[in-house]
N, CA, C and O atoms as a printed pandas DataFrame, in Angstrom:
     atom_number atom_name residue_name chain_id  residue_number  x_coord  y_coord  z_coord
0              1         N          MET        A               1   18.600  -18.526    2.016
1              2        CA          MET        A               1   17.763  -17.594    3.120
2              3         C          MET        A               1   16.792  -16.929    2.273
3              4         O          MET        A               1   17.293  -16.725    1.167
4              5         N          ALA        A               2   15.830  -16.594    2.342
5              6        CA          ALA        A               2   14.548  -16.603    1.846
6              7         C          ALA        A               2   14.671  -14.525    1.607
7              8         O          ALA        A               2   15.185  -13.645    2.297
8              9         N          GLU        A               3   14.139  -14.518    0.697
9             10        CA          GLU        A               3   14.454  -13.059    0.321
10            11         C          GLU        A               3   13.374  -12.412    0.850
11            12         O          GLU        A               3   12.190  -12.644    0.606
12            13         N          THR        A               4   13.952  -11.373    1.779
13            14        CA          THR        A               4   12.739  -10.698    2.273
14            15         C          THR        A               4   11.659   -9.319    1.334
15            16         O          THR        A               4   12.077   -8.384    0.651
16            17         N          SER        A               5   10.464   -9.636    1.608
17            18        CA          SER        A               5    9.312   -8.520    1.320
18            19         C          SER        A               5    9.906   -7.878    1.591
19            20         O          SER        A               5   10.729   -7.958    2.503
20            21         N          THR        A               6    9.515   -6.286    0.299
21            22        CA          THR        A               6    9.477   -5.400    0.986
22            23         C          THR        A               6    7.978   -4.664    0.283
23            24         O          THR        A               6    7.322   -4.842   -0.743
24            25         N          ILE        A               7    7.902   -3.824    1.399
25            26        CA          ILE        A               7    6.409   -2.647    1.453
26            27         C          ILE        A               7    6.492   -1.912    1.106
27            28         O          ILE        A               7    6.721   -1.143    2.039
28            29         N          LEU        A               8    6.474   -0.974   -0.481
29            30        CA          LEU        A               8    5.443    0.210    0.067
30            31         C          LEU        A               8    4.798    0.747    0.645
31            32         O          LEU        A               8    3.635    0.599    0.270
32            33         N          LEU        A               9    4.957    1.620    1.775
33            34        CA          LEU        A               9    4.070    2.035    2.215
34            35         C          LEU        A               9    3.592    3.792    1.784
35            36         O          LEU        A               9    4.406    4.710    1.882
36            37         N          VAL        A              10    2.411    3.962    1.399
37            38        CA          VAL        A              10    2.176    5.595    0.729
38            39         C          VAL        A              10    0.866    5.915    1.689
39            40         O          VAL        A              10   -0.323    5.594    1.690
40            41         N          GLU        A              11    2.187    7.136    2.916
41            42        CA          GLU        A              11    1.472    7.160    3.861
42            43         C          GLU        A              11    1.399    8.644    4.619
43            44         O          GLU        A              11    2.301    8.869    5.427
44            45         N          ASP        A              12    0.476    9.579    4.430
45            46        CA          ASP        A              12    1.212   10.863    4.845
46            47         C          ASP        A              12    1.074   10.959    6.393
47            48         O          ASP        A              12    1.821   11.823    6.851
48            49         N          ASP        A              13    0.384   10.360    7.252
49            50        CA          ASP        A              13    0.091   10.759    8.294
50            51         C          ASP        A              13    1.332   10.091    9.520
51            52         O          ASP        A              13    1.347    8.968   10.023
52            53         N          PRO        A              14    2.166   11.095    9.709
53            54        CA          PRO        A              14    3.375   10.735   10.725
54            55         C          PRO        A              14    2.971    9.284   11.577
55            56         O          PRO        A              14    3.149    8.075   11.427
56            57         N          PHE        A              15    2.410   10.067   12.418
57            58        CA          PHE        A              15    2.116    8.957   13.892
58            59         C          PHE        A              15    1.685    7.844   13.014
59            60         O          PHE        A              15    2.129    6.853   13.594
60            61         N          LEU        A              16    1.172    7.508   12.119
61            62        CA          LEU        A              16    0.728    5.891   11.782
62            63         C          LEU        A              16    1.618    5.284   10.667
63            64         O          LEU        A              16    1.941    4.107   10.511
64            65         N          SER        A              17    1.859    6.115   10.106
65            66        CA          SER        A              17    2.948    5.613    9.231
66            67         C          SER        A              17    4.425    4.878    9.922
67            68         O          SER        A              17    5.046    3.887    9.536
68            69         N          ALA        A              18    4.694    5.847   11.145
69            70        CA          ALA        A              18    6.109    5.250   12.074
70            71         C          ALA        A              18    5.623    3.905   12.478
71            72         O          ALA        A              18    6.338    2.912   12.345
72            73         N          LEU        A              19    4.161    3.842   13.076
73            74        CA          LEU        A              19    3.566    3.050   13.753
74            75         C          LEU        A              19    3.033    1.468   12.371
75            76         O          LEU        A              19    3.023    0.264   12.624
76            77         N          LEU        A              20    2.787    1.946   11.445
77            78        CA          LEU        A              20    3.216    0.721   10.634
78            79         C          LEU        A              20    4.694    0.001    9.986
79            80         O          LEU        A              20    5.024   -1.148    9.691
80            81         N          LYS        A              21    5.413    1.450    9.944
81            82        CA          LYS        A              21    6.714    1.190    9.477
82            83         C          LYS        A              21    7.445    0.131   10.626
83            84         O          LYS        A              21    8.328   -0.645   10.262
84            85         N          THR        A              22    7.019    0.187   11.914
85            86        CA          THR        A              22    7.728   -0.466   13.075
86            87         C          THR        A              22    7.043   -1.351   13.473
87            88         O          THR        A              22    7.710   -1.916   14.340
88            89         N          ARG        A              23    5.772   -1.998   13.334
89            90        CA          ARG        A              23    5.156   -3.126   13.070
90            91         C          ARG        A              23    5.497   -4.313   11.798
91            92         O          ARG        A              23    5.550   -5.531   11.972
92            93         N          LEU        A              24    5.717   -3.534   10.419
93            94        CA          LEU        A              24    6.146   -4.170    9.527
94            95         C          LEU        A              24    7.485   -4.709    9.543
95            96         O          LEU        A              24    7.904   -5.801    9.159
96            97         N          GLN        A              25    8.124   -3.632   10.114
97            98        CA          GLN        A              25    9.517   -4.052   10.479
98            99         C          GLN        A              25    9.467   -5.319   11.302
99           100         O          GLN        A              25    9.622   -6.500   10.991
100          101         N          ASN        A              26    9.310   -4.962   11.981
101          102        CA          ASN        A              26    9.198   -6.135   13.600
102          103         C          ASN        A              26    8.682   -7.762   12.869
103          104         O          ASN        A              26    8.877   -8.825   13.459
104          105         N          GLU        A              27    8.098   -7.673   11.684
105          106        CA          GLU        A              27    7.877   -9.029   11.072
106          107         C          GLU        A              27    8.755   -9.520   10.138
107          108         O          GLU        A              27    8.663  -10.605    9.564
108          109         N          GLY        A              28    9.710   -8.588    9.989
109          110        CA          GLY        A              28   11.411   -8.841    9.446
110          111         C          GLY        A              28   10.566   -8.435    7.620
111          112         O          GLY        A              28   10.896   -9.091    6.632
112          113         N          LEU        A              29    9.688   -7.477    7.557
113          114        CA          LEU        A              29    9.711   -7.306    6.175
114          115         C          LEU        A              29   10.165   -5.494    6.033
115          116         O          LEU        A              29    9.943   -4.573    6.819
116          117         N          THR        A              30   10.788   -5.505    4.845
117          118        CA          THR        A              30   11.906   -4.081    4.828
118          119         C          THR        A              30   10.610   -2.831    4.179
119          120         O          THR        A              30    9.697   -3.146    3.417
120          121         N          VAL        A              31   10.797   -1.765    4.590
121          122        CA          VAL        A              31    9.240   -1.002    4.307
122          123         C          VAL        A              31   10.255    0.183    3.935
123          124         O          VAL        A              31   11.014    0.609    4.805
124          125         N          VAL        A              32   10.263    0.702    2.666
125          126        CA          VAL        A              32    9.940    1.924    2.049
126          127         C          VAL        A              32    9.246    2.869    2.352
127          128         O          VAL        A              32    8.073    2.651    2.658
128          129         N          HIS        A              33    9.736    4.127    2.358
129          130        CA          HIS        A              33    7.964    4.742    3.171
130          131         C          HIS        A              33    8.091    6.074    1.626
131          132         O          HIS        A              33    9.086    6.693    1.248
132          133         N          ALA        A              34    6.745    6.099    1.106
133          134        CA          ALA        A              34    6.452    7.756    0.745
134          135         C          ALA        A              34    5.458    8.265    1.266
135          136         O          ALA        A              34    4.416    7.719    1.627
136          137         N          VAL        A              35    5.918    9.853    1.337
137          138        CA          VAL        A              35    4.973   10.442    1.558
138          139         C          VAL        A              35    3.863   10.837    1.141
139          140         O          VAL        A              35    3.002   10.777    2.020
140          141         N          ASP        A              36    3.395   11.340   -0.142
141          142        CA          ASP        A              36    2.858   11.681   -0.890
142          143         C          ASP        A              36    2.375   10.780   -2.398
143          144         O          ASP        A              36    3.003    9.737   -2.579
144          145         N          GLY        A              37    1.725   11.004   -3.041
145          146        CA          GLY        A              37    1.564    9.707   -4.348
146          147         C          GLY        A              37    2.413   10.150   -5.260
147          148         O          GLY        A              37    2.681    9.308   -6.118
148          149         N          GLN        A              38    3.081   11.479   -5.409
149          150        CA          GLN        A              38    3.973   11.593   -7.056
150          151         C          GLN        A              38    5.594   10.967   -6.417
151          152         O          GLN        A              38    6.555   10.774   -7.161
152          153         N          GLN        A              39    5.614   10.716   -4.878
153          154        CA          GLN        A              39    7.006   10.426   -4.436
154          155         C          GLN        A              39    6.239    8.913   -4.386
155          156         O          GLN        A              39    7.220    8.196   -4.587
156          157         N          ALA        A              40    5.494    8.311   -4.293
157          158        CA          ALA        A              40    5.203    7.059   -4.270
158          159         C          ALA        A              40    5.504    6.289   -6.088
159          160         O          ALA        A              40    5.876    5.118   -6.169
160          161         N          VAL        A              41    5.283    7.111   -7.325
161          162        CA          VAL        A              41    5.529    6.876   -8.275
162          163         C          VAL        A              41    6.412    7.053   -8.722
163          164         O          VAL        A              41    6.509    6.755   -9.912
164          165         N          GLU        A              42    7.423    7.572   -8.104
165          166        CA          GLU        A              42    9.081    7.741   -8.471
166          167         C          GLU        A              42    9.280    6.460   -7.942
167          168         O          GLU        A              42    9.720    5.643   -8.751
168          169         N          ILE        A              43    9.069    6.055   -6.776
169          170        CA          ILE        A              43    9.550    5.055   -5.745
170          171         C          ILE        A              43    9.599    4.025   -6.616
171          172         O          ILE        A              43   10.654    3.432   -6.840
172          173         N          LEU        A              44    8.046    3.603   -7.396
173          174        CA          LEU        A              44    7.451    2.374   -8.518
174          175         C          LEU        A              44    8.432    2.532   -9.737
175          176         O          LEU        A              44    8.780    1.438  -10.182
176          177         N          LYS        A              45    8.930    3.549  -10.348
177          178        CA          LYS        A              45    9.635    3.909  -11.242
178          179         C          LYS        A              45   10.904    3.097  -11.194
179          180         O          LYS        A              45   11.183    2.453  -12.206
180          181         N          ALA        A              46   11.807    3.035  -10.028
181          182        CA          ALA        A              46   12.578    2.724   -9.282
182          183         C          ALA        A              46   12.790    0.895   -9.377
183          184         O          ALA        A              46   13.699    0.284   -9.940
184          185         N          SER        A              47   11.636    0.354   -8.635
185          186        CA          SER        A              47   11.571   -0.531   -7.334
186          187         C          SER        A              47   10.320   -1.377   -7.622
187          188         O          SER        A              47    9.274   -0.866   -8.019
188          189         N          LYS        A              48   10.479   -2.742   -7.396
189          190        CA          LYS        A              48    9.397   -3.631   -7.459
190          191         C          LYS        A              48    8.766   -3.760   -5.954
191          192         O          LYS        A              48    9.078   -4.924   -5.704
192          193         N          PRO        A              49    8.232   -3.393   -5.066
193          194        CA          PRO        A              49    7.990   -3.809   -3.869
194          195         C          PRO        A              49    7.449   -5.265   -3.627
195          196         O          PRO        A              49    7.649   -5.813   -4.711
196          197         N          SER        A              50    6.944   -6.071   -2.892
197          198        CA          SER        A              50    5.804   -7.131   -3.472
198          199         C          SER        A              50    4.829   -6.790   -2.889
199          200         O          SER        A              50    3.839   -7.497   -3.079
200          201         N          LEU        A              51    4.681   -5.607   -1.960
201          202        CA          LEU        A              51    2.953   -5.173   -1.886
202          203         C          LEU        A              51    3.083   -3.620   -1.748
203          204         O          LEU        A              51    4.059   -2.993   -1.336
204          205         N          ILE        A              52    1.620   -3.039   -2.279
205          206        CA          ILE        A              52    1.820   -1.474   -1.996
206          207         C          ILE        A              52    0.944   -1.573   -0.633
207          208         O          ILE        A              52    0.125   -2.476   -0.468
208          209         N          LEU        A              53    1.169   -0.667    0.225
209          210        CA          LEU        A              53   -0.029    0.063    1.276
210          211         C          LEU        A              53   -0.487    1.188    1.003
211          212         O          LEU        A              53    0.040    2.032    1.728
212          213         N          LEU        A              54   -1.230    1.623    0.291
213          214        CA          LEU        A              54   -1.882    2.774   -0.394
214          215         C          LEU        A              54   -2.917    3.372    0.131
215          216         O          LEU        A              54   -4.023    2.924   -0.171
216          217         N          ASP        A              55   -2.824    4.619    1.118
217          218        CA          ASP        A              55   -3.683    5.418    1.489
218          219         C          ASP        A              55   -4.038    6.100    0.171
219          220         O          ASP        A              55   -3.496    6.113   -0.934
220          221         N          LEU        A              56   -5.253    6.722    0.723
221          222        CA          LEU        A              56   -6.269    7.457   -0.451
222          223         C          LEU        A              56   -5.985    9.136   -0.686
223          224         O          LEU        A              56   -5.839    9.722   -1.759
224          225         N          ILE        A              57   -5.962    9.682    0.668
225          226        CA          ILE        A              57   -6.239   10.973    1.031
226          227         C          ILE        A              57   -4.627   11.404    0.943
227          228         O          ILE        A              57   -4.121   11.494    2.062
228          229         N          LEU        A              58   -3.614   11.720   -0.299
229          230        CA          LEU        A              58   -2.383   11.945   -0.071
230          231         C          LEU        A              58   -1.940   13.308   -0.867
231          232         O          LEU        A              58   -2.161   13.575   -2.048
232          233         N          PRO        A              59   -1.360   13.969   -0.042
233          234        CA          PRO        A              59   -0.632   15.344   -1.246
234          235         C          PRO        A              59   -0.142   15.061   -2.276
235          236         O          PRO        A              59    0.079   13.862   -2.447
236          237         N          LYS        A              60    0.216   15.996   -3.343
237          238        CA          LYS        A              60    0.469   15.895   -4.701
238          239         C          LYS        A              60   -0.323   14.963   -5.829
239          240         O          LYS        A              60   -0.638   15.349   -6.955
240          241         N          LYS        A              61   -0.571   13.649   -5.268
241          242        CA          LYS        A              61   -1.544   12.775   -5.995
242          243         C          LYS        A              61   -1.786   12.047   -5.241
243          244         O          LYS        A              61   -0.980   11.410   -4.564
244          245         N          SER        A              62   -3.398   11.978   -5.195
245          246        CA          SER        A              62   -3.882   10.985   -4.952
246          247         C          SER        A              62   -3.640    9.377   -4.891
247          248         O          SER        A              62   -3.295    8.929   -5.985
248          249         N          GLY        A              63   -3.732    8.525   -3.978
249          250        CA          GLY        A              63   -4.002    7.088   -3.824
250          251         C          GLY        A              63   -4.585    7.036   -5.284
251          252         O          GLY        A              63   -3.921    6.550   -6.200
252          253         N          PHE        A              64   -6.085    7.649   -5.511
253          254        CA          PHE        A              64   -6.209    7.505   -7.131
254          255         C          PHE        A              64   -5.794    7.325   -7.874
255          256         O          PHE        A              64   -5.838    6.193   -8.355
256          257         N          GLU        A              65   -5.202    8.211   -8.376
257          258        CA          GLU        A              65   -4.452    8.922   -9.249
258          259         C          GLU        A              65   -2.593    8.242   -9.119
259          260         O          GLU        A              65   -1.677    8.346   -9.934
260          261         N          VAL        A              66   -2.618    7.769   -8.157
261          262        CA          VAL        A              66   -1.176    6.722   -7.986
262          263         C          VAL        A              66   -1.669    5.833   -8.815
263          264         O          VAL        A              66   -1.025    5.459   -9.795
264          265         N          MET        A              67   -3.073    5.307   -8.481
265          266        CA          MET        A              67   -3.422    3.414   -8.855
266          267         C          MET        A              67   -3.828    3.760  -10.718
267          268         O          MET        A              67   -3.834    2.810  -11.500
268          269         N          GLU        A              68   -4.059    4.829  -11.084
269          270        CA          GLU        A              68   -4.221    5.159  -12.359
270          271         C          GLU        A              68   -3.034    5.290  -13.259
271          272         O          GLU        A              68   -2.948    5.059  -14.465
272          273         N          ALA        A              69   -1.967    5.792  -12.245
273          274        CA          ALA        A              69   -0.770    6.101  -13.215
274          275         C          ALA        A              69   -0.264    4.128  -12.967
275          276         O          ALA        A              69    0.393    3.502  -13.798
276          277         N          ILE        A              70   -0.579    3.781  -12.181
277          278        CA          ILE        A              70    0.167    2.379  -12.402
278          279         C          ILE        A              70   -0.314    1.856  -13.690
279          280         O          ILE        A              70    0.454    1.575  -14.610
280          281         N          GLN        A              71   -1.546    1.734  -13.745
281          282        CA          GLN        A              71   -2.828    1.360  -15.110
282          283         C          GLN        A              71   -2.126    1.373  -16.011
283          284         O          GLN        A              71   -1.477    0.482  -16.559
284          285         N          SER        A              72   -2.301    2.982  -16.297
285          286        CA          SER        A              72   -1.881    3.700  -17.687
286          287         C          SER        A              72   -0.218    3.656  -17.620
287          288         O          SER        A              72    0.076    4.750  -18.103
288          289         N          ASP        A              73    0.561    3.240  -17.409
289          290        CA          ASP        A              73    1.970    3.116  -17.700
290          291         C          ASP        A              73    2.223    1.762  -17.458
291          292         O          ASP        A              73    1.873    1.073  -16.500
292          293         N          PRO        A              74    3.046    1.395  -18.705
293          294        CA          PRO        A              74    3.619    0.270  -18.578
294          295         C          PRO        A              74    5.283   -0.076  -17.861
295          296         O          PRO        A              74    5.742   -1.190  -17.609
296          297         N          GLU        A              75    5.658    0.681  -17.745
297          298        CA          GLU        A              75    6.914    1.093  -17.283
298          299         C          GLU        A              75    6.599    0.851  -15.449
299          300         O          GLU        A              75    7.539    0.663  -14.676
300          301         N          LEU        A              76    5.422    0.891  -15.074
301          302        CA          LEU        A              76    5.422    1.165  -13.614
302          303         C          LEU        A              76    5.074   -0.111  -13.061
303          304         O          LEU        A              76    4.126   -0.718  -13.559
304          305         N          ASN        A              77    5.833   -0.696  -11.917
305          306        CA          ASN        A              77    5.430   -1.950  -11.619
306          307         C          ASN        A              77    4.178   -2.086  -11.530
307          308         O          ASN        A              77    3.344   -1.181  -11.564
308          309         N          LYS        A              78    3.966   -3.387  -11.395
309          310        CA          LYS        A              78    2.163   -3.793  -11.350
310          311         C          LYS        A              78    2.086   -4.933   -9.683
311          312         O          LYS        A              78    1.594   -6.050   -9.529
312          313         N          SER        A              79    2.581   -4.300   -9.003
313          314        CA          SER        A              79    2.711   -4.562   -7.285
314          315         C          SER        A              79    1.149   -5.109   -7.054
315          316         O          SER        A              79    0.459   -5.305   -8.054
316          317         N          PRO        A              80    0.859   -5.238   -6.350
317          318        CA          PRO        A              80   -0.154   -5.897   -5.472
318          319         C          PRO        A              80   -0.463   -4.554   -4.531
319          320         O          PRO        A              80    0.439   -3.866   -4.054
320          321         N          ILE        A              81   -2.161   -4.245   -4.305
321          322        CA          ILE        A              81   -2.462   -2.378   -3.542
322          323         C          ILE        A              81   -2.891   -3.344   -2.707
323          324         O          ILE        A              81   -2.950   -4.476   -3.187
324          325         N          ILE        A              82   -3.219   -3.186   -1.536
325          326        CA          ILE        A              82   -3.593   -2.888   -0.296
326          327         C          ILE        A              82   -4.478   -1.196   -0.120
327          328         O          ILE        A              82   -3.689   -0.251   -0.123
328          329         N          ILE        A              83   -5.504   -0.939   -0.023
329          330        CA          ILE        A              83   -5.706    0.312    0.402
330          331         C          ILE        A              83   -6.170    0.536    1.778
331          332         O          ILE        A              83   -6.965   -0.250    2.294
332          333         N          ILE        A              84   -5.633    1.758    2.519
333          334        CA          ILE        A              84   -5.647    1.956    3.816
334          335         C          ILE        A              84   -6.389    3.456    4.130
335          336         O          ILE        A              84   -5.692    4.468    4.197
336          337         N          SER        A              85   -7.563    3.499    4.279
337          338        CA          SER        A              85   -7.846    5.058    3.965
338          339         C          SER        A              85   -9.093    5.345    4.996
339          340         O          SER        A              85   -9.528    4.379    5.622
340          341         N          ASN        A              86   -9.488    6.210    5.128
341          342        CA          ASN        A              86  -10.371    6.615    6.052
342          343         C          ASN        A              86  -11.658    7.107    4.943
343          344         O          ASN        A              86  -12.467    7.781    5.580
344          345         N          LEU        A              87  -12.015    6.980    3.666
345          346        CA          LEU        A              87  -12.379    6.951    2.471
346          347         C          LEU        A              87  -13.358    5.911    2.764
347          348         O          LEU        A              87  -12.885    4.794    2.551
348          349         N          GLY        A              88  -14.374    5.901    3.115
349          350        CA          GLY        A              88  -15.031    4.428    3.478
350          351         C          GLY        A              88  -16.646    4.334    2.632
351          352         O          GLY        A              88  -17.401    3.369    2.747
352          353         N          GLN        A              89  -16.836    5.152    2.073
353          354        CA          GLN        A              89  -17.770    5.269    1.395
354          355         C          GLN        A              89  -17.909    3.967    0.004
355          356         O          GLN        A              89  -16.881    3.549   -0.528
356          357         N          GLU        A              90  -19.390    3.431   -0.456
357          358        CA          GLU        A              90  -19.261    2.240   -0.947
358          359         C          GLU        A              90  -18.596    2.592   -2.692
359          360         O          GLU        A              90  -18.083    1.802   -3.484
360          361         N          SER        A              91  -18.799    3.716   -2.800
361          362        CA          SER        A              91  -18.447    3.971   -4.250
362          363         C          SER        A              91  -16.640    4.792   -4.406
363          364         O          SER        A              91  -16.134    5.348   -5.381
364          365         N          ASP        A              92  -15.970    4.500   -2.759
365          366        CA          ASP        A              92  -14.775    4.503   -2.921
366          367         C          ASP        A              92  -13.926    3.216   -2.793
367          368         O          ASP        A              92  -12.795    2.916   -3.174
368          369         N          VAL        A              93  -14.867    2.590   -2.136
369          370        CA          VAL        A              93  -14.317    1.084   -2.308
370          371         C          VAL        A              93  -14.091    0.407   -2.987
371          372         O          VAL        A              93  -13.093   -0.311   -3.056
372          373         N          GLN        A              94  -15.851    0.550   -4.313
373          374        CA          GLN        A              94  -15.691    0.263   -5.278
374          375         C          GLN        A              94  -15.032    0.593   -6.605
375          376         O          GLN        A              94  -14.983   -0.159   -7.578
376          377         N          ARG        A              95  -14.482    1.940   -6.504
377          378        CA          ARG        A              95  -13.296    2.610   -7.540
378          379         C          ARG        A              95  -12.297    2.057   -7.055
379          380         O          ARG        A              95  -11.589    1.813   -8.032
380          381         N          GLY        A              96  -11.739    1.667   -6.063
381          382        CA          GLY        A              96  -10.815    1.436   -5.616
382          383         C          GLY        A              96  -10.347   -0.396   -6.020
383          384         O          GLY        A              96   -9.282   -0.941   -6.309
384          385         N          ARG        A              97  -11.795   -0.891   -5.843
385          386        CA          ARG        A              97  -11.190   -2.101   -6.823
386          387         C          ARG        A              97  -11.226   -2.049   -8.105
387          388         O          ARG        A              97  -10.741   -2.975   -8.755
388          389         N          GLU        A              98  -11.594   -1.358   -8.496
389          390        CA          GLU        A              98  -11.954   -1.337  -10.332
390          391         C          GLU        A              98  -10.398   -0.659  -10.667
391          392         O          GLU        A              98  -10.264   -0.887  -11.870
392          393         N          LEU        A              99   -9.644   -0.221  -10.379
393          394        CA          LEU        A              99   -8.208    0.536  -10.162
394          395         C          LEU        A              99   -7.495   -0.929   -9.745
395          396         O          LEU        A              99   -6.397   -0.988  -10.299
396          397         N          GLY        A             100   -7.702   -1.832   -9.142
397          398        CA          GLY        A             100   -6.322   -2.948   -9.100
398          399         C          GLY        A             100   -6.532   -3.560   -7.592
399          400         O          GLY        A             100   -6.447   -4.739   -7.249
400          401         N          ALA        A             101   -6.782   -2.596   -6.927
401          402        CA          ALA        A             101   -6.659   -2.912   -5.093
402          403         C          ALA        A             101   -6.996   -4.502   -4.861
403          404         O          ALA        A             101   -8.176   -4.807   -5.035
404          405         N          ILE        A             102   -6.148   -5.480   -4.512
405          406        CA          ILE        A             102   -7.091   -6.860   -3.626
406          407         C          ILE        A             102   -7.670   -6.763   -2.668
407          408         O          ILE        A             102   -8.679   -7.449   -2.498
408          409         N          GLU        A             103   -7.046   -5.517   -1.329
409          410        CA          GLU        A             103   -7.994   -5.389   -0.572
410          411         C          GLU        A             103   -8.370   -4.085    0.137
411          412         O          GLU        A             103   -7.288   -3.528    0.319
412          413         N          TYR        A             104   -9.226   -3.401    0.573
413          414        CA          TYR        A             104   -9.282   -2.296    0.701
414          415         C          TYR        A             104   -9.661   -2.037    2.578
415          416         O          TYR        A             104  -10.698   -2.504    3.051
416          417         N          PHE        A             105   -9.086   -1.587    3.076
417          418        CA          PHE        A             105   -9.144   -1.487    4.561
418          419         C          PHE        A             105   -9.900    0.025    5.296
419          420         O          PHE        A             105   -9.203    1.027    5.134
420          421         N          VAL        A             106  -11.071    0.219    5.973
421          422        CA          VAL        A             106  -11.049    1.881    6.136
422          423         C          VAL        A             106  -10.786    1.846    7.421
423          424         O          VAL        A             106  -11.465    1.249    8.256
424          425         N          LYS        A             107   -9.125    2.908    7.774
425          426        CA          LYS        A             107   -9.030    2.835    9.335
426          427         C          LYS        A             107   -9.436    2.839   10.290
427          428         O          LYS        A             107   -9.028    2.028   11.121
428          429         N          ALA        A             108  -10.379    3.718   10.581
429          430        CA          ALA        A             108  -11.280    3.463   11.535
430          431         C          ALA        A             108  -11.796    2.581   12.301
431          432         O          ALA        A             108  -11.868    2.454   13.523
432          433         N          LYS        A             109  -12.404    1.545   10.769
433          434        CA          LYS        A             109  -12.894   -0.396   11.252
434          435         C          LYS        A             109  -11.906   -1.469   11.284
435          436         O          LYS        A             109  -12.275   -2.636   11.417
436          437         N          THR        A             110  -10.372   -1.077   11.142
437          438        CA          THR        A             110   -9.365   -2.299   11.062
438          439         C          THR        A             110   -8.848   -1.320   12.012
439          440         O          THR        A             110   -8.970   -0.099   12.107
440          441         N          SER        A             111   -8.002   -2.549   12.944
441          442        CA          SER        A             111   -7.013   -2.588   13.959
442          443         C          SER        A             111   -5.634   -2.931   12.865
443          444         O          SER        A             111   -5.684   -3.392   11.725
444          445         N          ILE        A             112   -4.112   -2.414   13.889
445          446        CA          ILE        A             112   -3.168   -2.705   13.197
446          447         C          ILE        A             112   -3.082   -4.056   12.853
447          448         O          ILE        A             112   -2.824   -4.539   11.751
448          449         N          ASP        A             113   -3.320   -4.608   13.894
449          450        CA          ASP        A             113   -3.165   -6.680   14.127
450          451         C          ASP        A             113   -4.086   -7.072   12.731
451          452         O          ASP        A             113   -3.751   -7.790   11.789
452          453         N          ASP        A             114   -5.255   -6.398   12.931
453          454        CA          ASP        A             114   -5.378   -7.130   11.388
454          455         C          ASP        A             114   -4.864   -6.782   10.057
455          456         O          ASP        A             114   -4.779   -7.473    9.042
456          457         N          LEU        A             115   -4.573   -5.692   10.258
457          458        CA          LEU        A             115   -4.211   -5.670    8.641
458          459         C          LEU        A             115   -2.684   -6.043    8.240
459          460         O          LEU        A             115   -2.045   -6.122    7.191
460          461         N          ILE        A             116   -2.363   -6.284   10.010
461          462        CA          ILE        A             116   -0.765   -7.124    9.975
462          463         C          ILE        A             116   -1.454   -8.932    9.482
463          464         O          ILE        A             116   -1.655   -9.635    8.492
464          465         N          VAL        A             117   -1.505   -8.935   10.065
465          466        CA          VAL        A             117   -2.083  -10.315    9.546
466          467         C          VAL        A             117   -2.710  -10.484    8.315
467          468         O          VAL        A             117   -2.557  -11.679    8.062
468          469         N          LYS        A             118   -3.364   -9.933    7.356
469          470        CA          LYS        A             118   -3.484   -9.768    6.153
470          471         C          LYS        A             118   -2.661   -9.756    5.468
471          472         O          LYS        A             118   -2.655  -10.392    4.414
472          473         N          ILE        A             119   -1.761   -9.051    5.860
473          474        CA          ILE        A             119   -0.541   -8.606    4.448
474          475         C          ILE        A             119    0.278   -9.771    5.015
475          476         O          ILE        A             119    1.223   -9.788    4.226
476          477         N          GLN        A             120    0.526  -10.879    6.009
477          478        CA          GLN        A             120    1.063  -11.516    6.488
478          479         C          GLN        A             120    0.813  -12.712    5.524
479          480         O          GLN        A             120    1.618  -13.585    5.200
480          481         N          GLN        A             121   -0.232  -12.585    5.212
481          482        CA          GLN        A             121   -1.392  -13.756    4.394
482          483         C          GLN        A             121   -1.217  -14.019    3.191
483          484         O          GLN        A             121   -0.979  -15.018    2.513
484          485         N          PHE        A             122   -1.433  -12.571    2.985
485          486        CA          PHE        A             122   -0.770  -12.388    1.107
486          487         C          PHE        A             122    0.141  -12.581    1.087
487          488         O          PHE        A             122    0.261  -13.473    0.248
488          489         N          LEU        A             123    1.287  -12.291    1.577
489          490        CA          LEU        A             123    2.765  -12.280    1.256
490          491         C          LEU        A             123    2.933  -14.019    1.741
491          492         O          LEU        A             123    3.801  -14.455    0.985
492          493         N          THR        A             124    2.642  -14.726    2.319
493          494        CA          THR        A             124    2.757  -15.962    2.666
494          495         C          THR        A             124    2.335  -16.536    0.797
495          496         O          THR        A             124    3.143  -17.110    0.067
496          497         N          GLY        A             125    0.889  -16.166    0.412
497          498        CA          GLY        A             125    0.341  -16.600   -0.407
498          499         C          GLY        A             125    1.016  -16.539   -1.839
499          500         O          GLY        A             125    1.102  -17.365   -2.748
500          501         N          ALA        A             126    1.339  -15.591   -1.725
501          502        CA          ALA        A             126    2.279  -15.107   -2.834
502          503         C          ALA        A             126    3.510  -15.698   -2.810
503          504         O          ALA        A             126    4.077  -15.427   -3.869
504          505         N          GLN        A             127    4.225  -16.412   -2.069
505          506        CA          GLN        A             127    5.307  -16.668   -1.929
506          507         C          GLN        A             127    5.353  -18.071   -2.603
507          508         O          GLN        A             127    6.380  -18.554   -3.079
508          509         N          GLN        A             128    4.044  -18.719   -2.592
509          510        CA          GLN        A             128    4.001  -20.238   -2.646
510          511         C          GLN        A             128    3.614  -20.744   -4.086
511          512         O          GLN        A             128    3.531  -21.951   -4.315
């Protein structure tokens, strides 16, 4: 039996996080949810998710700060990161990519279906 992929969902919006968690679980994925950046870093110290879905505007530690922590701490797992954020300025997208994001989605311009397809494409490619 193939190993189930685990997604770390870092999102503080209760509605969006519940929706994403349900949709990802319906795709057969395991979802670990962090509601703030500090919790995300703590989870990463203990586990290695297949993929991180990261909001940027978060309590305690922003998504950018989470990415900086991942880059600067060799103990943190270097899981691939997909950003899902309301920050859509080109400078935000550029900073996210410079900090290692493999994709950057602006929430207002991205459907949940498109996001799920992209996640599945990435996970399928990563397992080959």
